[in-house]
C-alpha positions as CSV (number, residue, x, y, z in Angstrom):
1,M,0.0,0.0,0.0
2,P,1.5,3.4,-0.9
3,V,2.5,5.6,2.0
4,A,0.1,8.4,0.9
5,E,-2.8,5.9,1.0
6,R,-1.8,4.5,4.4
7,H,-1.7,8.1,5.7
8,D,-5.2,8.8,4.4
9,R,-6.5,5.6,5.9
10,A,-5.2,6.7,9.3
11,H,-7.9,9.3,9.5
12,E,-10.8,7.0,8.7
13,P,-12.9,6.4,11.9
14,D,-12.2,2.7,12.3
15,A,-8.8,2.3,10.6
16,D,-6.6,2.7,13.7
17,I,-8.6,0.3,15.9
18,D,-8.6,-2.3,13.1
19,L,-4.8,-1.9,12.8
20,L,-4.3,-2.1,16.6
21,E,-6.4,-5.2,17.0
22,A,-4.7,-7.0,14.1
23,A,-1.2,-6.1,15.4
24,A,-2.1,-7.0,19.0
25,R,-3.2,-10.5,17.9
26,Q,-0.1,-11.1,15.9
27,A,2.1,-9.8,18.8
28,G,0.3,-12.2,21.1
29,E,1.0,-15.1,18.9
30,L,4.6,-14.1,18.7
31,A,4.8,-13.9,22.5
32,L,3.2,-17.3,22.9
33,G,6.1,-18.8,21.0
34,Y,8.3,-17.7,23.9
35,F,5.9,-18.5,26.7
36,G,7.0,-21.3,29.0
37,Q,10.5,-21.4,27.4
38,G,13.8,-20.8,29.1
39,L,14.4,-17.2,28.2
40,E,17.2,-14.7,28.7
41,T,16.0,-12.2,31.3
42,W,17.5,-9.2,33.0
43,F,16.4,-6.2,35.1
44,K,16.0,-2.7,34.0
45,G,17.9,0.3,35.5
46,N,15.7,0.3,38.6
47,N,16.6,-3.3,39.3
48,K,13.0,-4.0,40.0
49,S,11.3,-4.5,36.6
50,P,12.2,-7.7,34.7
51,V,12.5,-7.8,31.0
52,S,13.1,-10.7,28.7
53,E,14.0,-11.4,25.1
54,A,10.3,-12.0,24.4
55,D,9.5,-8.4,25.4
56,I,12.1,-7.1,23.0
57,A,11.1,-9.3,20.2
58,V,7.4,-8.3,20.5
59,D,8.4,-4.7,20.8
60,R,10.4,-4.8,17.6
61,F,7.5,-6.6,15.8
62,L,5.0,-4.0,16.9
63,A,7.2,-1.1,15.9
64,D,7.7,-2.5,12.5
65,R,4.1,-3.5,12.0
66,L,2.5,-0.2,13.3
67,L,5.0,2.4,12.0
68,T,5.1,0.8,8.5
69,E,1.3,1.5,8.4
70,R,1.5,4.9,10.1
71,P,4.9,6.4,9.4
72,D,3.8,9.9,10.5
73,Y,2.8,8.7,14.0
74,G,5.1,9.0,17.1
75,W,6.2,6.0,19.2
76,L,6.4,5.5,22.9
77,S,7.0,2.0,24.2
78,E,8.2,0.5,27.5
79,E,11.0,-1.4,25.7
80,T,12.2,1.4,23.3
81,A,14.5,4.3,24.1
82,D,12.3,7.4,24.3
83,D,12.4,9.6,21.2
84,R,11.1,13.0,22.2
85,A,10.0,13.6,18.6
86,R,6.8,12.0,19.7
87,L,5.9,15.2,21.6
88,T,5.5,17.0,18.3
89,C,3.4,14.3,16.6
90,E,-0.4,14.7,16.1
91,R,-0.9,11.0,17.0
92,V,1.3,8.6,18.9
93,F,1.4,4.9,19.4
94,I,1.8,4.0,23.1
95,V,2.7,0.3,23.5
96,D,3.5,-2.2,26.2
97,P,4.6,-5.3,24.3
98,I,4.1,-7.6,27.3
99,D,2.3,-6.0,30.2
100,G,2.7,-8.2,33.2
101,T,6.2,-9.6,32.4
102,R,6.4,-11.1,35.9
103,A,3.2,-13.1,35.1
104,F,4.5,-14.1,31.7
105,L,7.8,-15.4,33.1
106,A,6.1,-17.2,35.9
107,G,3.6,-19.0,33.6
108,G,0.6,-16.9,34.6
109,D,-2.3,-16.4,32.2
110,E,-3.2,-12.7,32.7
111,W,-0.3,-11.0,30.8
112,T,-1.4,-8.8,27.9
113,V,-0.3,-6.9,24.8
114,S,-1.4,-3.3,25.2
115,V,-1.5,-0.9,22.2
116,A,-3.1,2.5,21.9
117,V,-3.2,5.6,19.7
118,V,-3.1,8.9,21.6
119,E,-4.1,12.3,20.2
120,G,-4.2,15.5,22.1
121,G,-3.1,13.7,25.3
122,R,-5.9,11.2,25.4
123,P,-6.3,7.7,23.8
124,V,-8.6,7.6,20.8
125,A,-8.1,3.9,19.9
126,G,-6.9,1.0,22.1
127,A,-6.6,-2.8,22.2
128,V,-5.6,-5.0,25.1
129,F,-5.1,-8.6,24.2
130,C,-4.8,-11.5,26.7
131,P,-3.5,-14.4,24.5
132,I,-3.8,-17.2,27.1
133,R,-7.4,-16.3,28.0
134,K,-8.1,-15.5,24.3
135,E,-9.7,-12.1,25.2
136,M,-9.4,-9.1,23.0
137,F,-10.6,-5.8,24.6
138,T,-11.0,-2.9,22.1
139,A,-12.3,0.6,22.2
140,R,-12.5,3.7,20.0
141,A,-13.3,7.2,21.3
142,G,-17.0,7.6,21.1
143,G,-17.5,4.1,19.7
144,G,-18.0,2.0,22.9
145,A,-15.9,-0.8,24.4
146,F,-15.9,-4.5,23.3
147,L,-14.7,-7.9,24.4
148,N,-14.2,-10.3,21.5
149,G,-16.7,-8.2,19.5
150,S,-19.4,-7.9,22.1
151,R,-20.1,-4.6,23.8
152,I,-19.1,-4.4,27.5
153,T,-20.1,-2.1,30.3
154,V,-18.9,-1.4,33.9
155,S,-21.0,-2.7,36.8
156,D,-23.9,-0.6,38.0
157,R,-23.0,-0.7,41.7
158,L,-23.3,2.7,43.4
159,D,-22.3,1.8,47.0
160,V,-18.8,0.8,48.2
161,S,-20.3,-1.6,50.7
162,G,-20.1,-5.0,48.9
163,A,-18.1,-3.6,46.0
164,T,-15.4,-6.0,44.7
165,L,-11.9,-4.5,44.7
166,T,-8.7,-5.6,42.9
167,G,-5.3,-4.1,43.5
168,P,-2.1,-4.4,45.5
169,H,-2.4,-6.4,48.8
170,S,-1.5,-3.3,50.8
171,I,-4.7,-1.7,49.6
172,V,-7.2,-4.5,49.4
173,A,-6.3,-6.0,52.8
174,N,-6.2,-2.6,54.5
175,T,-8.4,-2.7,57.6
176,D,-10.1,0.6,56.8
177,V,-10.8,-0.6,53.2
178,L,-12.3,-3.8,54.5
179,G,-14.2,-1.9,57.2
180,A,-15.9,0.2,54.5
181,G,-17.3,-3.0,53.0
182,F,-15.0,-3.6,50.1
183,Q,-14.6,-7.3,49.1
184,K,-11.1,-8.1,48.0
185,T,-10.6,-10.2,44.9
186,E,-7.9,-11.6,42.6
187,F,-4.8,-9.6,42.0
188,F,-3.8,-9.2,38.3
189,R,-0.1,-8.6,37.6
190,S,-0.9,-7.0,34.3
191,L,-2.2,-3.5,35.2
192,A,-3.9,-3.2,31.8
193,Y,-5.8,-6.4,32.5
194,R,-6.7,-5.3,36.0
195,L,-8.4,-2.3,34.4
196,V,-10.2,-4.0,31.5
197,V,-11.9,-6.4,33.9
198,I,-13.4,-3.3,35.5
199,A,-14.6,-2.3,32.0
200,A,-16.2,-5.7,31.5
201,G,-18.1,-5.4,34.8
202,R,-16.5,-8.5,36.4
203,I,-15.0,-6.4,39.3
204,D,-16.4,-3.1,40.6
205,V,-13.2,-1.2,41.4
206,G,-9.5,-1.4,40.5
207,T,-6.6,0.4,42.1
208,A,-2.9,1.0,41.5
209,R,-0.2,2.6,43.6
210,G,1.7,5.5,42.2
211,G,4.3,4.7,39.5
212,P,2.5,3.3,36.4
213,S,3.5,4.7,33.1
214,D,1.7,5.7,29.9
215,W,2.2,2.3,28.3
216,D,0.6,0.5,31.3
217,L,-2.6,2.6,31.1
218,A,-3.4,4.3,27.8
219,A,-5.3,1.4,26.0
220,A,-7.0,0.2,29.1
221,D,-8.0,3.7,30.1
222,L,-10.0,4.1,26.9
223,V,-11.6,0.7,27.3
224,V,-12.8,1.7,30.8
225,Q,-14.0,5.1,29.6
226,E,-16.0,3.7,26.7
227,A,-17.5,1.0,28.9
228,G,-19.0,3.8,31.1
229,G,-16.3,4.1,33.7
230,A,-13.5,6.3,34.6
231,L,-9.8,6.0,35.4
232,T,-8.6,8.9,37.6
233,D,-6.1,9.9,40.2
234,V,-7.2,10.2,43.8
235,D,-8.3,13.8,43.3
236,G,-10.5,12.9,40.4
237,N,-8.3,14.1,37.5
238,V,-8.3,12.2,34.3
239,L,-4.9,11.2,32.9
240,T,-3.0,13.0,30.2
241,Y,-0.6,11.0,28.0
242,N,2.4,11.7,25.7
243,R,3.9,14.2,28.0
244,P,7.7,14.6,28.7
245,R,7.3,12.6,31.9
246,T,5.4,9.3,31.4
247,G,4.7,8.4,35.0
248,H,1.4,8.7,36.9
249,P,0.2,8.9,40.5
250,A,-1.9,6.4,42.4
251,L,-5.1,5.6,40.4
252,I,-8.7,4.4,40.8
253,A,-10.9,2.8,38.1
254,A,-14.7,2.3,38.6
255,S,-18.0,3.3,37.1
256,T,-18.7,7.0,37.0
257,G,-21.4,6.6,39.6
258,L,-19.1,4.7,42.0
259,I,-15.7,6.4,41.6
260,G,-16.6,9.4,43.8
261,P,-17.5,7.3,46.8
262,V,-14.5,5.1,46.2
263,R,-12.2,8.1,46.2
264,A,-13.7,9.2,49.5
265,V,-12.6,5.9,51.1
266,L,-9.3,5.2,49.3
267,G,-8.0,8.6,48.6
268,D,-5.9,9.0,51.8
269,I,-4.8,5.4,51.7
270,L,-3.4,5.7,48.2
271,R,-1.7,9.1,48.7
């Protein structure tokens, strides 16, 4: 396909989401080829976050696949050195080739491929693919959220008492949190997956301590939003992406009707 035609297609309403979904599926298949194998692994500069040869291979595949189709888009990925030229691009791919690398290396089933297009600081298209569970979550701004092609919505719960909660143990097992009536549930090592299960209405509330980055959040943020929910910081601010600094504070995800009461309980605990 000529470059000019690829550029024109980038502005069709469904072109980006179609590209993201196809690329995420292919990336997931590539990752599965490494899954359960003896892989070369190392730690990043903070000596806390593991990375493997699978992360790098999937990252390279996605960069080639996506930027070939959209050469005028910027690029931000967990596994690629940051190119600040992205800050001047109208649209930017924000990618986590394997979100939940610890789960991936440990043989877990909740790791994901997370890919998004961001424009004006907010995601406009996103796909989160969980290859082991065969779940593809997609969303386009203004177009709704979907799981394997079927529309999804957040739960309709409005009271924190009895609300199911997923997040770090230090939050879900907190005595004040349990005293408010929250019910702790499974912890997902992929933050993107932790958020999209909120979008699907399986769990009422999701949380994260401060420190997640754009690539952990952008695609899942849009899925939550288009499913009728919100992802905010503890003060109720929505997130802005593709800034010079990619980190974010502690976060809460829930339906728009529940997130205010949740912040009232969790705000001080997460700060």
